[in-house]
N, C-alpha and C positions, 0 to 999 in steps of 0.2 A: 480576509487577508490570508487566512489559513489555507484556503483552497488555492489561492494564487501561488503560495510557496510550494504546495504539493505539485502543482503543474510545472513550476520551474524545476523542481527536483526531477520530475519525470523527463522533462526536456533535457536536462543535463545527463541523465542516464542514457537516453537515446543517442545523444551526441557522442558520449563515451563509447557506446557499443559500435557506432558507425566508425569511429576512429580506430578502434581495435580490429574491426572487420577489414578495413583497408590495410592496416599494418600487417594483419595476418595473411591477407592475400599477397602482399609483397613478399613476405617471408616464404610463403609456399612457392611462389615463382622463383625466388632465389634458390631454394632447396632443389627444385626441379632442375634448374640449370646446372647446379653442382652435380646432381646425380647423373645427368647426361654427360657432362664433362668427364666424370669418373669412369663411366662406361667406355667412352672413346679412349681414354688413357689406358685402361686395362686391355682393350683390344689392340692398341698400338704396341703396348708392352709385349703382348704375346707374339705379335708379328715380328718385332725386333728380336725376340729370343729365337724364333724360327729362322730368321735371316742369319743370326749369329751361328746357329748350328749348321746351316747350309754352307756358310762361308768357311767354317772350320773343316767341314767335310772336303771342300775343295783344297784347303790349305795343306792337307796331308797327302794329296795326290802327287804322284811322281811326274817327271817331265813328259813321258810318253802319254800318260793319261790326260794331262793338261793339253797336250797338242791335239789329242783326239776330240777334246771339248772346245776347241777354238770356235768363237762365234757366240751367238745368243741362243739360249735354250730356255724353254718354259719348264719350270719345275713347280708344279702346283700353282699357287697364286703368284709366284715370283718369276722374275726373269734373271737369269744368270748369264753374265757376259764375261767371256774369257778372251783376252787379247794378248798379243805378244809384241810389245813395243820395241824390245831388243832381243837378241838371241837367247840370253839367259834369264830374261824377266818375263813374267806373266802377270797381267793385271786382271784381277777378278773383281767384279762388281755385282751387287745384288740390288734389285729394285722390285717394287710391286707392279704387277701388270696394270693395276688401276691407275698408277702414276709412273708410267714407264720412263718418262723423261727425268725422274728424280732418282739418283742413285743413293740408296739408304746406307749401304756399307761398301767400302772399297778397300782392297789391299793389293800389294804388289809382292809376288813370290819370286824368289831366286831359285833357279834350278840350273845346276852346272851343265854347260854344253858338252856333249860327248866329244872327246878328242881335243878339247881345249887345253892349252898348257897350264 
């Protein structure tokens, strides 16, 4: 009987190790997914900061400079679109070339029309 109880204990230990192995593999997969998500988040955060700096640079331009930049321009990995929906308004949008149909940042700038009352 003593040998049977030793065999049962060994079997219990093997089952416990198998359970811990599967649980550990699950945790490793979960941590790997979180690490990948964090990497993507950091990259996107850097891109957003770059886009914000680019938008700020356009926001300080005067009327004549904005008029010269009407249309879509490639600026590094970004596309900058400057439109003039009305005489005194300029719409500036920033998007990534990889996703050109998605505007990440948009602003409308007022520049006084010369000779306007």
